[in-house]
MARSEPA-838362 format. One record per residue (C-alpha): x negated, y, z negated; residue number from 1. Coordinates in nm, 3 decimals. Layout:
# MARSEPA-838362
X Y Z NUM $
...
END
This chain:
# MARSEPA-838362
-20.721 8.915 -14.614 1 $
-20.595 8.993 -14.242 2 $
-20.494 9.355 -14.059 3 $
-20.191 9.368 -13.965 4 $
-20.211 9.487 -13.649 5 $
-19.856 9.627 -13.493 6 $
-19.799 9.745 -13.103 7 $
-19.534 9.894 -12.964 8 $
-19.464 9.939 -12.626 9 $
-19.477 10.342 -12.624 10 $
-19.841 10.319 -12.765 11 $
-20.015 10.000 -12.604 12 $
-20.215 10.084 -12.322 13 $
-20.061 9.970 -12.021 14 $
-20.366 9.854 -11.782 15 $
-20.190 9.697 -11.512 16 $
-19.863 9.783 -11.271 17 $
-19.755 9.425 -11.339 18 $
-19.676 9.546 -11.687 19 $
-19.500 9.910 -11.591 20 $
-19.324 9.692 -11.311 21 $
-19.203 9.437 -11.614 22 $
-19.080 9.767 -11.817 23 $
-18.875 9.874 -11.591 24 $
-18.714 9.566 -11.518 25 $
-18.650 9.530 -11.844 26 $
-18.488 9.866 -11.844 27 $
-18.273 9.815 -11.618 28 $
-18.199 9.492 -11.720 29 $
-18.067 9.648 -12.063 30 $
-17.886 9.897 -11.822 31 $
-17.663 9.709 -11.760 32 $
-17.584 9.460 -12.011 33 $
-17.496 9.718 -12.254 34 $
-17.301 9.913 -11.979 35 $
-16.975 9.859 -12.157 36 $
-17.103 10.011 -12.467 37 $
-16.967 10.333 -12.279 38 $
-16.655 10.277 -12.198 39 $
-16.585 10.106 -12.518 40 $
-16.666 10.412 -12.630 41 $
-16.445 10.610 -12.435 42 $
-16.175 10.377 -12.492 43 $
-16.241 10.482 -12.882 44 $
-16.198 10.779 -12.779 45 $
-15.872 10.748 -12.686 46 $
-15.758 10.542 -12.978 47 $
-15.875 10.815 -13.235 48 $
-15.776 11.083 -13.015 49 $
-16.097 11.235 -13.031 50 $
-16.021 11.491 -12.687 51 $
-15.668 11.594 -12.824 52 $
-15.860 11.699 -13.143 53 $
-16.117 11.882 -13.012 54 $
-15.810 12.032 -12.776 55 $
-15.666 12.130 -13.081 56 $
-15.915 12.299 -13.275 57 $
-15.955 12.545 -12.984 58 $
-16.248 12.344 -12.745 59 $
-16.457 12.342 -12.966 60 $
-16.483 12.113 -13.281 61 $
-16.788 11.971 -13.619 62 $
-16.764 11.643 -13.668 63 $
-16.569 11.781 -14.019 64 $
-16.351 11.922 -13.809 65 $
-16.256 11.599 -13.622 66 $
-16.225 11.401 -13.939 67 $
-15.936 11.592 -14.051 68 $
-15.747 11.536 -13.730 69 $
-15.794 11.195 -13.679 70 $
-15.696 10.902 -13.797 71 $
-16.038 10.769 -14.032 72 $
-16.128 10.601 -14.308 73 $
-16.343 10.766 -14.494 74 $
-16.620 10.563 -14.502 75 $
-16.680 10.504 -14.143 76 $
-16.760 10.904 -14.074 77 $
-17.135 10.812 -14.017 78 $
-16.972 10.526 -13.804 79 $
-16.806 10.841 -13.591 80 $
-17.152 11.078 -13.581 81 $
-17.311 10.773 -13.375 82 $
-16.996 10.721 -13.163 83 $
-16.991 11.135 -13.102 84 $
-17.351 11.079 -12.993 85 $
-17.267 10.836 -12.688 86 $
-17.040 11.024 -12.639 87 $
-17.206 11.394 -12.557 88 $
-17.505 11.125 -12.445 89 $
-17.301 10.982 -12.178 90 $
-17.114 11.351 -12.075 91 $
-16.742 11.261 -12.209 92 $
-16.778 11.545 -12.441 93 $
-17.114 11.794 -12.465 94 $
-17.286 11.829 -12.769 95 $
-17.446 12.224 -12.941 96 $
-17.639 12.050 -13.228 97 $
-17.784 12.442 -13.265 98 $
-17.558 12.616 -13.338 99 $
-17.545 13.031 -13.444 100 $
-17.588 12.990 -13.785 101 $
-17.678 12.661 -13.784 102 $
-17.427 12.381 -13.972 103 $
-17.314 12.072 -13.792 104 $
-17.296 12.051 -13.388 105 $
-17.031 12.143 -13.174 106 $
-16.853 11.913 -12.972 107 $
-16.670 12.016 -12.681 108 $
-16.448 11.951 -12.427 109 $
-16.651 11.822 -12.049 110 $
-16.450 11.829 -11.749 111 $
-16.484 11.441 -11.800 112 $
-16.245 11.481 -12.136 113 $
-16.017 11.804 -12.020 114 $
-15.864 11.513 -11.793 115 $
-15.743 11.374 -12.099 116 $
-15.556 11.615 -12.289 117 $
-15.317 11.866 -12.142 118 $
-15.008 11.759 -11.963 119 $
-15.135 11.854 -11.607 120 $
-15.386 11.631 -11.385 121 $
-15.381 11.415 -11.767 122 $
-15.545 11.072 -11.599 123 $
-15.540 10.971 -12.082 124 $
-15.297 10.700 -11.938 125 $
-15.513 10.529 -11.660 126 $
-15.755 10.532 -11.841 127 $
-15.589 10.361 -12.144 128 $
-15.482 10.113 -11.902 129 $
-15.776 10.035 -11.758 130 $
-15.886 9.966 -12.031 131 $
-15.718 9.748 -12.216 132 $
-15.792 9.395 -12.350 133 $
-15.533 9.310 -12.082 134 $
-15.725 9.389 -11.762 135 $
-16.087 9.407 -11.943 136 $
-16.074 9.024 -12.046 137 $
-16.026 8.897 -11.656 138 $
-16.396 9.042 -11.581 139 $
-16.508 8.780 -11.886 140 $
-16.400 8.535 -11.670 141 $
-16.547 8.595 -11.320 142 $
-16.803 8.371 -11.340 143 $
-16.556 8.028 -11.419 144 $
-16.302 8.211 -11.154 145 $
-16.623 8.168 -10.942 146 $
-16.632 7.818 -10.895 147 $
-16.283 7.770 -10.813 148 $
-16.176 7.620 -10.459 149 $
-15.959 7.881 -10.255 150 $
-15.703 7.957 -10.279 151 $
-15.718 7.996 -10.641 152 $
-15.477 8.236 -10.836 153 $
-15.638 8.630 -10.893 154 $
-15.886 8.672 -11.203 155 $
-15.561 8.815 -11.369 156 $
-15.367 8.509 -11.345 157 $
-15.663 8.242 -11.360 158 $
-15.683 8.448 -11.735 159 $
-15.353 8.504 -11.854 160 $
-15.217 8.231 -11.649 161 $
-14.918 8.547 -11.539 162 $
-14.989 8.765 -11.242 163 $
-15.020 9.126 -11.319 164 $
-14.690 9.195 -11.225 165 $
-14.564 8.841 -11.400 166 $
-14.655 8.981 -11.660 167 $
-14.501 9.359 -11.704 168 $
-14.211 9.215 -11.584 169 $
-14.234 9.002 -11.928 170 $
-14.411 9.244 -12.184 171 $
-14.221 9.522 -12.271 172 $
-14.532 9.745 -12.359 173 $
-14.764 9.626 -12.082 174 $
-14.477 9.732 -11.831 175 $
-14.421 10.050 -11.993 176 $
-14.851 10.123 -11.998 177 $
-14.867 9.986 -11.610 178 $
-14.591 10.211 -11.571 179 $
-14.729 10.511 -11.738 180 $
-15.050 10.496 -11.583 181 $
-14.919 10.482 -11.225 182 $
-14.739 10.847 -11.322 183 $
-15.008 11.017 -11.437 184 $
-15.257 10.913 -11.115 185 $
-14.964 10.952 -10.915 186 $
-14.933 11.302 -11.071 187 $
-15.300 11.361 -11.054 188 $
-15.362 11.257 -10.702 189 $
-15.077 11.451 -10.517 190 $
-15.125 11.740 -10.617 191 $
-15.441 11.737 -10.534 192 $
-15.354 11.547 -10.145 193 $
-15.029 11.802 -10.120 194 $
-15.286 12.108 -10.196 195 $
-15.558 11.980 -9.932 196 $
-15.328 11.864 -9.656 197 $
-14.991 12.041 -9.657 198 $
-14.971 11.911 -9.289 199 $
-14.955 11.580 -9.374 200 $
-14.616 11.497 -9.395 201 $
-14.430 11.780 -9.134 202 $
-14.276 11.613 -8.877 203 $
-14.119 11.323 -8.993 204 $
-13.776 11.282 -9.160 205 $
-13.826 10.920 -9.401 206 $
-14.053 10.855 -9.624 207 $
-14.073 10.508 -9.820 208 $
-14.332 10.466 -10.138 209 $
-14.436 10.073 -10.171 210 $
-14.450 9.958 -10.431 211 $
-14.367 10.367 -10.619 212 $
-14.321 10.265 -10.933 213 $
-14.131 10.510 -11.117 214 $
-14.145 10.775 -10.787 215 $
-14.409 11.001 -10.909 216 $
-14.619 11.029 -10.578 217 $
-14.217 11.012 -10.385 218 $
-14.094 11.299 -10.626 219 $
-14.401 11.527 -10.572 220 $
-14.378 11.496 -10.216 221 $
-13.965 11.511 -10.191 222 $
-14.074 11.845 -10.421 223 $
-14.304 11.968 -10.142 224 $
-14.085 11.882 -9.839 225 $
-13.716 11.937 -9.878 226 $
-13.675 11.796 -9.511 227 $
-13.844 11.455 -9.614 228 $
-13.579 11.215 -9.737 229 $
-13.817 10.991 -9.990 230 $
-13.764 10.634 -10.129 231 $
-13.921 10.390 -10.346 232 $
-13.943 10.032 -10.293 233 $
-14.046 9.831 -10.610 234 $
-13.987 9.529 -10.777 235 $
-13.594 9.531 -10.959 236 $
-13.794 9.582 -11.365 237 $
-13.952 9.910 -11.226 238 $
-13.617 10.013 -11.094 239 $
-13.452 9.947 -11.387 240 $
-13.641 10.206 -11.535 241 $
-13.688 10.450 -11.303 242 $
-13.547 10.832 -11.341 243 $
-13.184 10.933 -11.175 244 $
-13.137 11.304 -11.027 245 $
-13.467 11.270 -10.884 246 $
-13.396 11.358 -10.580 247 $
-13.541 11.006 -10.475 248 $
-13.337 10.690 -10.403 249 $
-13.494 10.342 -10.621 250 $
-13.467 10.011 -10.406 251 $
-13.518 9.704 -10.537 252 $
-13.745 9.438 -10.313 253 $
-14.017 9.256 -10.307 254 $
-14.291 9.451 -9.997 255 $
-14.429 9.104 -9.890 256 $
-14.034 9.018 -9.814 257 $
-13.901 9.345 -9.689 258 $
-13.976 9.723 -9.646 259 $
-13.654 9.926 -9.586 260 $
-13.708 10.163 -9.270 261 $
-13.808 10.507 -9.238 262 $
-14.009 10.687 -9.029 263 $
-14.344 10.631 -9.220 264 $
-14.482 10.411 -9.515 265 $
-14.662 10.542 -9.839 266 $
-14.899 10.355 -10.000 267 $
-15.109 10.524 -10.268 268 $
-15.339 10.209 -10.395 269 $
-15.708 10.149 -10.473 270 $
-15.855 10.147 -10.087 271 $
-16.017 9.815 -10.147 272 $
-15.670 9.630 -10.116 273 $
-15.513 9.858 -9.825 274 $
-15.632 9.669 -9.562 275 $
-15.482 9.411 -9.730 276 $
-15.186 9.555 -9.760 277 $
-15.151 9.735 -9.413 278 $
-15.257 9.360 -9.200 279 $
-14.978 9.210 -9.366 280 $
-14.694 9.440 -9.362 281 $
-14.819 9.507 -9.017 282 $
-14.881 9.155 -8.835 283 $
-14.666 8.919 -9.041 284 $
-14.323 9.089 -9.169 285 $
-14.100 9.074 -8.849 286 $
-13.962 9.398 -8.699 287 $
-13.643 9.295 -8.873 288 $
-13.819 9.335 -9.237 289 $
-13.992 9.682 -9.165 290 $
-14.122 9.705 -8.714 291 $
-13.961 9.980 -8.717 292 $
-14.223 10.203 -8.990 293 $
-14.311 10.420 -8.761 294 $
-14.673 10.568 -8.964 295 $
-14.845 10.475 -9.219 296 $
-14.994 10.721 -9.479 297 $
-15.246 10.627 -9.787 298 $
-15.359 10.833 -10.045 299 $
-15.685 10.649 -10.086 300 $
-15.765 10.607 -10.528 301 $
END
């Protein structure tokens, strides 16, 4: 008979610094490899409306209380317990493992998950868009995309056959997802921007929000600065769904073809896109198509 020998990394003697370095490298590799689990756990929480369930229970809830409030098959309760642990470990929720009197752990909202509930500063629509399969799947094609010669379609079009805006123009559900996300992001960003920089829009009488969607940002500016005449430039299918009686003028068009005249041009874009758009508008559009825009305001998100 041969004696069985079990060796684990927790009990193994690390005789050299090389072995420790290898284990550290493996740990870092696993952190990067399984990093998507955090995003998918957050997506599951959004789909199940877990934050809403905790919020409606006064800001704290046990697992049975969460189960009672969400749509879940009873056989998946043990799996939900594991999901709650992941959400707590990543800071989306907090967990009191020793509540007074014992019993089930109590899960509570954190500053992160408070951004997923309520009517003010709610980023759930924006988060849902970023975690939607239409946005996630192009990242799976990055390796193939990098092998193609320039110029080639953006990675979104490479995956779906359409640009993001073309896809939104043809798919009403996706269009609503994008529009709702932009509105939620604008409400959140503009509320802070106007409070922190109250003098930012003084001295101008007109402003055009380029790619302003349904006008949430322009409406916030118009409300805070009634003397500024605000307009929104966006694609036809977006303007067709724009709200009325907001005090904001909506103009259908393409910012890469022309920009309506105004004292200032407003861009609320991801920072890495801002330089590209600004460069194009300033150096490639003739004066008759936007040269009379005197200032550019940007909100970095």
